[in-house]
N, C-alpha and C positions, 0 to 999 in steps of 0.2 A: 504493500500500500504506500503511495507517495504522500508527501505532506499535504497536498491539496485534498486528499481523501480522508485526512484525519478528522475533518469536520463531520463525517458520518460515523465515526467510531462508536459514539454513544448509541446512535440509532441501530447500528449493527449488533451491538450487545443486546438491545431489546428485541431485535429480530430473532436472535438465537434463543432467547427466553420464550418468545412467542411460539417458535417452532416446537420447543420442548413441551410447552403447555398445551399446544394444539393436539399433540399425539398422546392424549390421555382421555379416557372415557369410562364407560361402564366396565364392569367386571367381564362382561361378554366380549368386550373389545380389547381386553388385555393382551391377548396373544398377537393380534394383528398390529396393535400399537407398538409392541416390542419389536416386531419385525421392521416396521416402518422407521422407528426410532434408530434402529441399527444402521439403516441406510443414511438417514439424515445426519447422524453423528459421525459418519465416516468422513465428513468434511466436504472437500471441494472448495472452489475459490469463491463461492457465493457471488458470482459475477452478476447474476440477474437481480438479486436484491440490492446490490451496490448500485447498479444502473438505475433501478427504480428510485432509490433514495436520492442519488445525485440529481436525477431528472426532477424529482419533487422540489428540491432546494433551488432549482433554477427559477421556480415560480413563487416559492414560499421560503425565503432564506432564513426567517426567524419564526418557525412554526410554534403555534400554541400547543399546549399539552394534548388537546383534542385532535389537532392536525397531526401531531407526531404519532398518535395512536393509529390514525387512519393510514399514515405513510407506512408504519411498521406492519399493519395488517395487510396492506397491499403487497409490500415487499416479501412478507412471509408466504402469502398465498402463491405468489409467482414462483418462489423456490419450491414449494410443495408440488405445484403443477409440474415443474421441471423434473423433480425427483421421481414423480409418478411415471413420467415418460421414460426415464432412465431404467426403471425397473422393468417396464415392458420391453424396452430396447434390448436389455440383456437376455430376456427370454427369446426374443426373435433371433438375436445373434448367437444364442447359445454361449454367451460369454461366461467365463469362470471368475474373472477378476474385474473390479471396478474401483478406481481410486486406491489401488494397492490392497484391497480387501476382497474376500470371496463375495460373489454376488448372491442374492437371495435364491435365485434359481439353482445355483450350485449347492447351496446348503439346505434349502427347504423344498426344492423341487419346483417345476414349472407351474403346477396348479396353484400352489400356495403363493408363488411370486406374482402371478397374474392377479389373484385376489387382493394381495397387498397393494399392488399398483392401483387397482380399482378403488380401494379404500382411500389411498392417498389422494386420488382425484376428488373424492367426496370432501375430504378435509380442505383441499384447495378451494373448491367452489363454495364451501361454507364461508370461508374468508372473503371471497369476492362478493358474496351475497350481503355480507355485513356492510359493504361500502355503498350499496344501494344506488348503483349507477347503470342505467340502461346502456349508455354509450360504451362504458367499459365492458359490459357483458358482451356487446356486439363484437368488440375487438378480441375478447378472449375466445369467443366461439369461432371467429375467423381464424385465429391462431391455431386452435386445436384441430380445426378442419384441415388446415395446411399441414400440420404435423402428420396426420393420418395419410393425407394425400402423398406427402413426401416419402413416407415409409412404403406405401404401395408402389410408388414409382421406382424406388430403389429395389424392391423385390422383383418388379417386372424387368428392370434393366440389369439384374444381377448377371455378371459374366459377359455383358454386351460390350465388346471392345470398340464398337462403332459409335458409341455416344460421344457427343462433342461438348464443348464448353457451355453452350446454351442450356442443354439438358442438365449438366452438372450444377450450374448456378441456380437453376430452378429448384433442383432437389435440395441444395443446401439452404436456400431460402426457407423452404417448407420445413426441413428438419431442424434448422438452427436459427435462421434469421427471424422467423415469424415470432418466436417467443422473446427474443431480444427486443424486437420492435415493440411488442405490446408492453414489455417491462418499462420501456421509456415513454411511449406515447400515452400509456395508461395513466402515468403520473400527471401528464399535462391535462388529460381529460378530467381527472379528479380535482384539478385545481381550476377548472373552468377556462382553460386557455383557448385562444382563438385557433382557427383551422390552420393558419400558417405555422404556428408553434407546434401544433399536434403533428402536422406533416413533417416538420423538421426533425422531430424526435422519432417519428415512425421511420423516416428514411435513415436517420443516424443508426438506429438499432438494426435495421436490415443490413446496412453496409458494414457495421461492426461485426455482425454475425458472419458475413462473408469472410472477412479477414480472419476471424477466430477459427472458422471451420477449415479454411485453407491451411492455416497454421497447424491445426490438429492433424490434417491429412498428410502434411509434410512430416510431422513427427512420427507417423506410423512407418515411414521409411527411413527415418534418420536417427531416431532415439531408441534407447534400450527400455525394457519393461520397467525398471525402477523409476525411470523418468516419467513415463506416461501412466503408470499404474495399471497397465493392461499389456497383453502380449503384443509385441511388435509384429508387423506383417499381417495383422488381422484383416485389413482391407483386401489385400491380394488373396489371402486364403479364402475369404468369404465372397469373392467375386465382385467387390465394390470397386468400381472404376472411378478414381478420384483424380483431381487436377494434376498431380505429379505424373501419373501414368498417362493421362490424356496428352500432356505436353510431350512426354517421351515418345508416344505413338505418332504425334504430329511431326516430330523431329527425326524419326527413325529412317525415313526414306526407303532405300532398297532393303534395309534390314528389318523393316516392319514385320514381315512374316516371322522372323526369328524371335522378335520381341513378343509378338502375339503368342507364339508357342511357349515361350518362357512364362508369360503371364497365365495362360491357361493351365500350364503344368505346375503352377505355384512355385516356380523356381525364383525365390526371393533374391538370392545372390545375383543371378543373371539379370533380373529386372533392375536391381540397384546399380549394376554395372552399366546398363544402358542409360539409366538416369544420370549417372555421374558423367558419362561421355558427352551427353548433350546439355548438361547443366539444368536438368528438369527441376530439381529442387530449388535452385536459385531463381529460376524463372517463375516458379510457383510462388516463391516468397515475394517477388516483385509484385505479383498480382495481389497478394495479401496486403502488402504495404499500400498499394494503390487504393484498395477498398478502405483502409484505415484513413487515408488522406481525404477520400471522398466523404467518409463519415464525419470527420472533423469539419469539412466544408459545409455539410448540411446544417450544422449548428449555427452558421452565420446569420440565420433568421432570428436567433435569440440574442438578447442583450448580453454583452460580455460580462462574465461574473466568475468567481472562484469555482462554483459548481460546474459551469460550462467548461472551464479550463480543465477541470478534473475529468470530465467526460471526454474531451479531446485527447488527453493523455492516456486514458483507458483504452481508447480505440487503437492507438499506436501500440500499447502494451499487448492487447489482445491479438494483434496480427503477428506478434513476435513471441507470444506466450511467455512474456517476461513480467509476470505479476510479482 
């Protein structure tokens, strides 16, 4: 966290308290709350609630106690929604590790993990309902719809080495950018901001999501498991065609057939050798940085402020995964 983000540290502590308090209920819910708490407590960068709080402070720099409680409720609900999608993603991807810890599907089985994810969704929507905003609900529904659409697109395109950048960017918007977008523009809506400001934060979140997801896809080919908290090479093994591979295929020329054979055969070493030869990872990083710069540019519609500067810095950090 940089110095500009220190202004949200007290609010982030309240978010953690809210997350813990939310995952408590009746005796009948004890088992599922324990499962969900295990995932929430495993950590993560809490990027979405950080974005929500910084976006909120762009419009309400000195919030009252009532406003702070609404901001914390929103930020917590966004994190619960994100965590629910991660639980379901792990089931779909048959993942064994998440954030360096065993996934629920690996410890409790797919059936229990799906139900825990469903329960987490209900907890998130209880939080959103407390905020009593029809406009926010419309944004949330659109984001969840995009998430489902993105997962279906990814399943349909699994192993398809012919997909291009347009398809890739559409998928990462649905899978990642949509929830980043609503984390930011939702705060604007809850503060009654005008359409220009709402659009600025909607665009900012979308573009930050691009940079973040491209950086994540780069790490799958460049970093070790202890760094990523999951097995390296998962994208290739699962047939996910991400930007580094798309760029390598674009640059392969006469060697494309050999690269396609290596990719289909899950020959990670050979694919990485092709990527190194054409600089695919560096070129993908340039794309991530371009998205981060565009995200910062989208904020020009907002008055300059410390929270806005923190959002600009966060976009650059997301594209480099340098939190």
